[in-house]
LOGUBA-969441 format. One record per residue: residue in three letters; y, z, x of N, C-alpha, C in turn. Coordinates in nm, 2 decimals. Each point is the difference from the previous one (the first is absolute). Layout:
<pts>
PT  rest     n.y     n.z     n.x    ca.y    ca.z    ca.x     c.y     c.z     c.x
PT   ALA       Y       Z       X       Y       Z       X       Y       Z       X
...
</pts>
This chain:
<pts>
PT  rest     n.y     n.z     n.x    ca.y    ca.z    ca.x     c.y     c.z     c.x
PT   MET   -1.22    1.28   -0.45    0.10    0.09    0.03    0.12   -0.08    0.07
PT   ARG   -0.03   -0.10    0.08    0.10   -0.07    0.06    0.10   -0.07   -0.09
PT   ILE   -0.05   -0.04   -0.12    0.09   -0.06   -0.10    0.10    0.10   -0.04
PT   ALA   -0.04    0.12   -0.03    0.10    0.10   -0.04    0.10    0.03    0.10
PT   ARG   -0.03    0.00    0.13    0.09    0.02    0.11    0.10   -0.11    0.00
PT   ASP   -0.05   -0.13    0.00    0.09   -0.11    0.00    0.10    0.00   -0.12
PT   PHE   -0.05    0.04   -0.11    0.08    0.00   -0.12    0.11    0.11    0.01
PT   ASP   -0.04    0.11    0.06    0.10    0.11    0.02    0.11   -0.04    0.10
PT   MET   -0.04   -0.08    0.10    0.10   -0.04    0.10    0.11   -0.09   -0.07
PT   THR   -0.04   -0.07   -0.10    0.10   -0.09   -0.06    0.10    0.09   -0.08
PT   ARG   -0.02    0.12   -0.02    0.09    0.09   -0.07    0.09    0.08    0.09
PT   GLU    0.00   -0.04    0.13    0.09    0.07    0.09    0.14   -0.06   -0.01
PT   LYS    0.10    0.08    0.00    0.14   -0.05   -0.01    0.03   -0.09    0.12
PT   LEU    0.06   -0.11   -0.03    0.04   -0.10    0.11    0.14    0.05    0.06
PT   SER    0.02   -0.03    0.12    0.12    0.02    0.07    0.11   -0.09   -0.06
PT   LYS    0.13    0.04    0.02    0.11   -0.08   -0.05   -0.01   -0.14    0.06
PT   GLU   -0.04   -0.01    0.12   -0.01   -0.13    0.07   -0.11   -0.09   -0.06
PT   ALA   -0.11    0.07   -0.03   -0.11   -0.08   -0.06    0.04   -0.05   -0.14
PT   VAL    0.07    0.09   -0.08    0.04   -0.05   -0.13    0.10   -0.11    0.01
PT   SER    0.09    0.01    0.09    0.10   -0.11    0.02   -0.07   -0.13    0.04
PT   ALA   -0.10    0.01    0.09   -0.07   -0.12    0.04   -0.08   -0.06   -0.11
PT   ALA   -0.06    0.08   -0.09   -0.07   -0.05   -0.11    0.09   -0.06   -0.10
PT   LEU    0.12    0.06   -0.03    0.09   -0.06   -0.09    0.06   -0.13    0.04
PT   ALA    0.00   -0.02    0.13    0.05   -0.13    0.06   -0.09   -0.11   -0.04
PT   GLU   -0.13    0.03   -0.03   -0.10   -0.10   -0.04   -0.03    0.00   -0.15
PT   LEU    0.07    0.09   -0.08   -0.03    0.01   -0.14    0.12   -0.06   -0.08
PT   GLU   -0.01   -0.12   -0.04    0.11   -0.06   -0.07    0.03    0.08   -0.13
PT   GLY    0.13    0.03   -0.01    0.05    0.06   -0.12    0.00    0.15    0.00
PT   TRP   -0.07    0.06    0.09   -0.01    0.15    0.01    0.11    0.06    0.09
PT   ALA    0.04    0.12   -0.04    0.10    0.07    0.08   -0.03    0.15    0.00
PT   LEU    0.06    0.07    0.09   -0.01    0.15    0.00    0.08    0.05   -0.11
PT   ALA   -0.06    0.09   -0.08    0.07    0.06   -0.11    0.10    0.10    0.05
PT   ASP    0.09    0.04   -0.09    0.11    0.09    0.03   -0.05    0.14    0.06
PT   ASP   -0.13    0.04   -0.04   -0.05    0.13    0.04   -0.05   -0.01    0.15
PT   ASN    0.00   -0.12    0.06   -0.06   -0.02    0.13   -0.14    0.04    0.02
PT   ALA   -0.07    0.02   -0.11   -0.14    0.04    0.00   -0.09   -0.09   -0.08
PT   SER    0.06   -0.11   -0.05   -0.07   -0.09   -0.09    0.05   -0.14    0.03
PT   ILE   -0.08   -0.10   -0.05    0.05   -0.14    0.00    0.01   -0.05   -0.14
PT   ARG    0.08   -0.10   -0.03    0.03   -0.04   -0.14    0.02   -0.15    0.00
PT   ARG   -0.03   -0.05   -0.12    0.02   -0.14   -0.03    0.01   -0.02   -0.15
PT   ARG    0.09   -0.10   -0.04    0.00   -0.04   -0.14   -0.06   -0.14    0.00
PT   PHE   -0.09   -0.02   -0.10   -0.06   -0.13   -0.02    0.05   -0.05   -0.13
PT   ASP    0.05   -0.12    0.00    0.06   -0.07   -0.12   -0.10   -0.11   -0.04
PT   PHE   -0.03   -0.01   -0.13   -0.09   -0.10   -0.06    0.07   -0.08   -0.10
PT   LYS   -0.07   -0.10   -0.05    0.06   -0.09   -0.10    0.00    0.07   -0.14
PT   ASN   -0.09    0.09   -0.02   -0.01    0.07   -0.13   -0.08    0.12    0.01
PT   PHE   -0.01    0.07   -0.11   -0.07    0.13   -0.01   -0.15   -0.02    0.03
PT   SER   -0.06   -0.11   -0.05   -0.14   -0.02    0.01   -0.04   -0.02    0.15
PT   GLU    0.08   -0.07    0.08   -0.02   -0.01    0.14    0.01    0.13    0.07
PT   ALA    0.10    0.08   -0.04    0.02    0.13    0.07   -0.12    0.09   -0.03
PT   PHE   -0.04    0.00   -0.13   -0.11    0.08   -0.04   -0.13   -0.04    0.07
PT   ALA   -0.02   -0.13    0.02   -0.12   -0.05    0.07    0.00    0.04    0.14
PT   PHE    0.11    0.00    0.07    0.02    0.05    0.13   -0.04    0.14    0.01
PT   MET    0.05    0.08   -0.09   -0.02    0.15    0.00   -0.15    0.03   -0.02
PT   THR   -0.07   -0.08   -0.08   -0.14    0.02   -0.02   -0.08   -0.03    0.12
PT   ARG    0.04   -0.11    0.07   -0.08   -0.04    0.12    0.03    0.11    0.11
PT   VAL    0.12    0.04    0.01    0.03    0.11    0.10   -0.07    0.13   -0.03
PT   ALA   -0.01    0.03   -0.13   -0.06    0.12   -0.04   -0.15    0.00    0.04
PT   LEU   -0.07   -0.11   -0.01   -0.14   -0.01    0.03   -0.02    0.02    0.16
PT   ALA    0.09   -0.06    0.07    0.00    0.01    0.15    0.03    0.15    0.04
PT   ALA    0.10    0.06   -0.06    0.04    0.13    0.03   -0.11    0.10   -0.03
PT   GLU   -0.07   -0.02   -0.11   -0.11    0.09   -0.04   -0.11   -0.01    0.11
PT   LYS   -0.03   -0.12    0.04   -0.11   -0.02    0.11    0.04    0.07    0.13
PT   MET    0.14    0.00    0.03    0.05    0.06    0.12    0.02    0.15   -0.02
PT   ASP   -0.01    0.05   -0.12    0.03    0.14   -0.03    0.14    0.03    0.05
PT   HIS    0.09   -0.09   -0.03    0.14    0.01    0.04    0.09   -0.06   -0.10
PT   HIS    0.08    0.07   -0.07    0.07   -0.05   -0.12    0.15    0.00    0.02
PT   PRO    0.06   -0.11   -0.05    0.15   -0.01    0.02    0.07    0.08   -0.10
PT   ASP    0.13    0.03    0.04    0.10    0.05   -0.10    0.07   -0.12   -0.04
PT   TRP   -0.01   -0.03   -0.13    0.07   -0.13   -0.05    0.04    0.01   -0.14
PT   SER    0.09   -0.09   -0.03    0.05   -0.01   -0.14    0.01   -0.15   -0.04
PT   ASN    0.00   -0.03   -0.12    0.01   -0.14   -0.05    0.10    0.00   -0.12
PT   VAL    0.10   -0.09    0.01    0.09   -0.03   -0.10    0.00   -0.15   -0.02
PT   TYR   -0.05   -0.04   -0.11   -0.01   -0.14   -0.04   -0.07   -0.08    0.11
PT   LYS    0.08   -0.08    0.08   -0.06   -0.09    0.10    0.02    0.05    0.15
PT   THR    0.03    0.13    0.01    0.01    0.06    0.14   -0.09    0.11    0.02
PT   VAL   -0.05    0.02    0.12   -0.09    0.11    0.04    0.07    0.06    0.12
PT   ASP    0.04    0.12   -0.01    0.05    0.08    0.12   -0.11    0.09    0.05
PT   VAL   -0.02   -0.02    0.13   -0.11    0.08    0.07    0.06    0.08    0.11
PT   THR   -0.05    0.12    0.01    0.02    0.09    0.12   -0.13    0.05    0.05
PT   LEU   -0.02   -0.02    0.13   -0.13    0.04    0.06    0.02    0.11    0.11
PT   ASN   -0.08    0.10   -0.01   -0.01    0.10    0.11   -0.13    0.08   -0.03
PT   THR   -0.04    0.07    0.10   -0.12    0.08   -0.01    0.05    0.15   -0.01
PT   HIS   -0.01    0.05   -0.11    0.05    0.13   -0.03   -0.06    0.11    0.10
PT   ASP   -0.13   -0.01    0.02   -0.06    0.10    0.08    0.05    0.00    0.15
PT   ALA    0.04   -0.12    0.04    0.04   -0.02    0.14    0.15    0.02    0.01
PT   GLY    0.07    0.00   -0.11    0.15    0.02    0.00    0.07   -0.12    0.05
PT   GLY   -0.05   -0.12   -0.02    0.07   -0.12    0.05   -0.09   -0.12   -0.02
PT   VAL    0.04   -0.10    0.07   -0.07   -0.13   -0.01   -0.12    0.00    0.10
PT   THR   -0.11   -0.05   -0.05   -0.13   -0.01    0.08   -0.05   -0.15   -0.01
PT   ALA   -0.11   -0.02    0.08   -0.06   -0.13    0.00   -0.04   -0.04   -0.14
PT   LEU   -0.04    0.09   -0.08   -0.04   -0.03   -0.14    0.12   -0.06   -0.08
PT   ASP    0.12    0.05    0.02    0.11   -0.06   -0.06    0.03   -0.14    0.04
PT   ILE   -0.01   -0.02    0.13    0.03   -0.13    0.06   -0.11   -0.10   -0.06
PT   GLU   -0.12    0.04    0.00   -0.11   -0.09   -0.05    0.02   -0.03   -0.15
PT   LEU    0.04    0.10   -0.08    0.02   -0.03   -0.14    0.12   -0.09   -0.02
PT   ALA    0.11    0.02    0.08    0.12   -0.09   -0.01   -0.04   -0.14    0.04
PT   LYS   -0.09   -0.02    0.10   -0.04   -0.13    0.04   -0.08   -0.07   -0.12
PT   ARG   -0.09    0.08   -0.06   -0.07   -0.05   -0.12    0.09   -0.04   -0.11
PT   MET    0.10    0.08   -0.03    0.09   -0.03   -0.10    0.08   -0.13    0.03
PT   ASN    0.04   -0.02    0.12    0.07   -0.12    0.04   -0.10   -0.12   -0.02
PT   ARG   -0.12    0.01    0.03   -0.10   -0.11   -0.02   -0.01   -0.03   -0.15
PT   TYR   -0.02    0.10   -0.08   -0.01   -0.02   -0.14    0.12   -0.06   -0.07
PT   PHE    0.12    0.03    0.06    0.12   -0.05   -0.05    0.02   -0.15    0.02
PT   HIS   -0.05   -0.05    0.12    0.02   -0.14    0.03   -0.11   -0.09   -0.05
</pts>
């Protein structure tokens, strides 16, 4: 039962200050225009690299039960993260953004 509570806690909306602090440590990420999401564009050498990145992220997202809003055009992947149920950015979004950055480098 404790696992479920810990998991639920990560779905609590972060304060503006907490989001700002997290963004200061997340290379390439910014607050989206809606002020309720974070966003980043990833640029790759080609479509194959972009698709491989998306595949790796998809597997991690599935394990986290937390899925990005994203699109792919040729060698770019545009990502927006938020937790719809919380109405904003949560620890899950920050963790997924960190993983995406690690997979990108």
